[in-house]
N, C-alpha and C positions, 0 to 999 in steps of 0.2 A: 210355738212350743216344740216343734220338731227339731229346731236348730239347737235346742238345749240338751239333746240326747248324747252328744259327744261321740259320734260315730265316724270320725274322719279316718277311714281305713288306710288311706294313703299315708297319712301322718304316722299311723301305727307302724306301717311298713318302713318308712324312713327312719323312725326312731330305733326300731329293733335292729335294722341293718347297720345303723351308726354305732350302736353300743356293743353288739356281739363280738367284733374283733378285739375290743378292749377287755371284755370279760375273759377271753382266751389268754390275752397277755397277762392280765392280773393273776389268773390262775397259775400260769407257768412260773411267773415271778414269785408268787407266794409259795409254791412247791420248792423253788430254789431257796427261799428264805428258811423254810423248814429244814432243809438239808444242812445249811451252814449254821443255823442256830443249834441244831442237834450236835454238830461237830464241836461247837463252842461249849455246849453244856457237858458233853462227854469229857472234854479236855479239862475243864475246870473241876469236874468231879474226880478225875484221875489225879490231878495235882493235889487235891485235898485229901483223898482217901488212899490212893495207891502209891504215891511218891514217897519213898524212903531213901535215905542216903547212908551208905556204909563208909566208915572212916578209912578202911584199908583199900578201898577201890581207887583212891586218887593220891597223887603226890602234891604236896602243898609248898607254896613259897613261904620263906621265913620272914614274917613281919608281924608287928603287934596286932594289926587288924585281922590278918589271916590266922594267927594263933588263937585269937578269941573265938573265931567261928569254928576252927578245927576242934577246939575243946568242947564246943557245943555239940558237934557231930558225934564226939566220943560218948557223950552222956545222953543224947536224944537223937533218934533217927528220923523223927518226923520232919519232913522237908518244909512244909509250910510254917511250922513253928520256928525252926532254925533260922529261916530267912524272913521272918516277921511279915508274912503275907496276910496281913490282918483283914483285908477287904475281900478275901476269897469267898467267904460265905455270902457277902453282899453282892459280889459279882455273879455268883451262881444264881442267886435269887432273881437278879435283873435279867440274866440270860434265860432263866426259866420262864419268866413272863414273856420275853420275846418269842420263845418257842411256842408257848401256849397260845398267844394271839396270832401267830403265823398259822397254827393249826386251825384256829377259829376262822381265820380269813379263808383258808382253803375250803373249809366246811360250808361256809355261806356262799362262796363263789361257785362251788359245785351245785348248790341249790339254784343259784341265779342262772347258771349255764343250762340246767335242765328246764327251768321256766322259760328262758329265752329261746331254747330249742323248740318248745311248744308254741311260743308266739311266732317264731319263724314259719312253722308249719301252718299256722292259722292265717297269718297276715302277709308274710313276705314271699311265699313260694309262687303266688299268682302274679301275672303281669298287671300293669296299671290299668289297662283296658278291661281286663277281667274284673278287677276290683270295682271299677266304675259301673259295671253292669249289676252290681249288688244293690238291691233296693235299700239296704240299710246304710249305704255310703252317703255321708253328708260332708261336704268340704268346709267344715266350720272350725278347723284347726283345734279340735278337741278330741281326745280319746281317753276315756276314763281308765281302762285296763292298763295301758302302758304308762299313764300318768302315775297310777298307784305303784306300779313296778319301779318307776324311776325314783319316786319319793322314798320307798323302802331302801332302794340301792343307795341313795344319798345319805340316809340316816346310818345305814351300816358302814358306809365309807368313812363318814366323819368319826364315828365312835372307834372303829378299828384303827384308823390312821392316827388318831390322837394317842391311843394306847401304844401303838408300835413306835411312834416317834418319841413318846415320853420315855419308855423303857430303853430305847436305843440311846437316848441322851444320858440316862442313868448309868447304863453299861459303860459308856465312854467316860463318864465322870469317875467311876471306880477304876477303870483301866488306865486312864491318863494321870492318875495320882501316883504314877511310877510304882505300881504294885509289885513289879518284879525287879525293882532297882537293885536290891541287895543280891539277888541271884546273878544279875548281869555283872555287878562289881566283883563278886566272888569268883565267877568264871574267868573274868579278864585279869584279875590281879593275884589270885591265890592258887588257882589250879594249874599245875604244870601240863597235865594231859587234858587240856580243856576241850579238845574235840570229842573225846569220849564222854565227858561230862555233858556237853551240849547235846550229844546224840541221845543220851539216856533221858535227859530232861528237856526234850525238844519242844514240848508243849508250851514251855515258857517263851520260846522264841517263835513258835508257830501259832500263837494266839492272835496276833495282830492282823494277819492276812485274811483269815476267814471272817474276822469281825468287820474289816473294811468291805469285804465282798457282801456280807449281810447288810451293812449300812447302805451300800450302793443300790442293791435291789429294793430295799425298803423305800429309799427316796424315789427311785424310778417308779415303783409301784404307786406312790403318792402322786407323782406327776401324771402317770397314766390315768389315774382316777379323775384328776382335775380335767385333763384333756377330754376324757369321755363325756364328762358333764357339759363341756363347751360344745362338743359335737352334737350332743342331744339337743341343746338349745338351738344350734344352727339348723338342725333337721326340721324345725318348724317352717323354715323358709327355703331350704336348699336340699337337693339330693347330694348329700355331703361327699360321698365317695366319688360320684360322677364329677362333681365340681373339682375335687382335688386331682383326679385323673386328667381332667381337661387342662388344668393349670400345669401339672407336671409334664405333660406331653406337648405343651405349647400349642394347644388347640387341635392336635392330631385326632384326639377322641372328642366327639361332640358332647357338650354338656346337655344333659336331659333336664330341662327346666321343670319346676313344680307346676302342675296343672290344677287349678281350682275349680274345674268344671264339675258339675254334679252328676247325678245318676243318669246313665245312658240307657234308654229303653231299647228293647229289641227292635222296635220300629225305627228308632233313630239310627241304630247300627245298620239296619237294612237299607235305610235311605242313604246313609253315608257310603255303604258299599256300592249301592246302585249309582250314586254320583261319581264314585271313583271309576266304576266300569264305563259309565257314560262318557266321563272325561277321557278315559283311555281310547274309547271308540272314536270320539270326536278328534282326538289328536291323531289317531291312525288315518282317519278320513282326510284330515288336513295334509298330512304327510303324503298320502296317495295322490291328492289333487296337485300338490307341489311337484311330485315326481312326474305326473301326467303332463303338466304344463311345461316342465323342463324338456320332456321327450318331444312334445309338440313343437316347442321352440327350436329344438335341434333339427327336426324334420324340415321346418320352414326354412331354416338357415341353409340346410343342405340343398333344398329345391332352388333357393335364390342363387346359390353358388353355381348350380348346374346351368341355370338360365343365362347367367352371365358368361 
């Protein structure tokens, strides 16, 4: 019955040490995602609400296509309507969801970091030998508290990552439908002072870079989540970071293997220490005997040489 209690404290230590660095990475990446999704959300709002175009601000090329657009500008100053940016509201909605789920991710990760910090104080700050002296320690490869923590983390990870990836794909679908195509064509073909035009409406040209950066961190965040789950699984059999350090340094740092020994009583610890002390004494005595024999041998050899 005792084996069913799930008190493998060393397993708890290995799990929390394995997952904590990934939580820090996820948190930093999610904050970065908030920054760039906020930039995108601000820019798409500016293009929709703040961008107006004045006819007299630019000089135009004389062509049928350019004349049509220039007449539009005379009668309507609304930038998005003139250039038929029809998907701007849909793009704003998709980016708004990306921003919202990024904020949600940071909120939950903050909670997980606080919980993992508490678990580190409870399980990870002690040495393995100190943990084995705890009467509640049972090396049965079970630990209910960290198991629940991991299950909640997995559920959160799946839900948030599905939402983030889904709305990222939706954002790209609206953006890749050449949403600013008419703006680009007008600037290249119709505006003589195009540098001034591009500078004033720079968000049309500056939208792709932050979107790609946001996508990069979203995908990396997903990869980090998957990797953390793999490391948690490995932690049932390995001291993961010790194993990785051992491999990366080509054996310079010794790998600390997982020990499945049970509770160490104070008596056992005392006996073990006594054995170590006794072993050291015996080793010293052997060394002293060896040294005495060597000195005795040297004296005999010196006497023999003298007699000869």
